N, C-alpha and C positions, 0 to 999 in steps of 0.2 A: 852833556850827560856824564855822570860820574862812572867810574869803573864798577862800583857796586851796583849801580842801576843797570848797566849793560849786562852784568853777570845775572841779575834777576831776570832780565828780559830773555836771556839765553836759556835759563832754567825753565821759564814759562814756555818758551818755544819748544824745548825738548819734551816737556810734559804734554803739550798739545800734539806733537808728532806721535808720541807713544799712545795717547788716547785715540787719535784718529786711526792709527795703525790697528789697534785692538778693535775699534768699531768696524773697520773694513774687514778684518778677519771674521768677525761675528756675522756680518752681512754675507760674506762669501760662503760661510758654513751654512747659514740659513738657506741661501740659494741652492747649494749642493743638496741639502736635506730635502728641499722641495722638489728638486729635479729627480732625486732618487725615489721619492714617494710617487711622483707622476709615472716614472718608468715602471715601478712595481704595479701601479694601477693598470697601465697598458698591458703588462704581462697577464693580468687577470682577465682583461678583455680578450686577449689572444686565446687563453685557456677556454673561455666561454665559447668563442668561435669554434675551437677544436671539438668541444663537447657537442655543440650543435651539429657540426659536420659528421661526427661519428654516429650520432643518433639518426641522422638522415641517410646515411650511407646505404642501408638496405632498401630504402624506399625511393631512391633516386630514379629508378626506371619507371616509376608510376607518375612522376611529376609532369604537369603540362608545361607548355612553352614558357609561360610567364613565371612559373615557379623555378624553372631551370635558369632563366635570366636573373631572377632575384638571387638565386644561389650563387651564380657566377659573380654578381655584384658584391655579395658578401665575401666571396673569396678574394676579390680584388682589395676590399677594405682590409681584410686580414693581412694580405701581402704588404699593403702600405704601412700598416702598424709594425709589421715585422721589420721592414726597411728602416723605419724611424728608430726602432730599438737598436738595430745593427749599426746604424750610423753613430749611435752613442755608445758603442762597444758592448751592447747586450746581445748575446747570442744564445741560441738554444743549446742545451747541454747535449753533447754527443755521448751516447752510451755504446762504447765499442763492444762488438760481439754480443750485444744484448745483455751485458753484465753490469751490475752496479759498480760505480766508482766511489770508493771511500772518500769522503770529504765533499763530494758533489751530490750524493744521494743520501736520503734519510730512509732507512729501511724501517717500515712500520709493521710488517708482518712477514714471517717466513713460513714456508711449508715445503715438505718433501713431495715432489711430483715425479712419478716414474717416467724415465726417459729424458729427464731434464738434468743439466749439470747444476752443481751447487753454485749459488751466486747468480744464476740466470734470472733475469727479470721476467716475471709472468704478467704483471700489469703495473701501470704507472698511475699514481694518484697525484693530481696536481692541486695546488692551492696553498 
């Protein structure tokens, strides 16, 4: 093999390396995007569970034994989903002292309420 031919092979090999490296980066990004999307979907499921539990809170004392068992099962499912998210670094946002944290919260409405401090959260809208 001539020197010129070896040089051509080396250039082809380097092009292949660059092409494969770019393909790998694209695959890794696609995987990360898919995982992010899945985690966001799981967060929506957690929000749905929370909304269900909040709406049933006042009625819990009227439930029969099978309904209480079902509610307990749903609570366990909610906990499992929360643990899956936490294992991947997704945690519920803590709102210290019940106040909005700039950059973590999006304020959609404000209102003056007598007896409440400015910036105090009155209700949380998820979604």
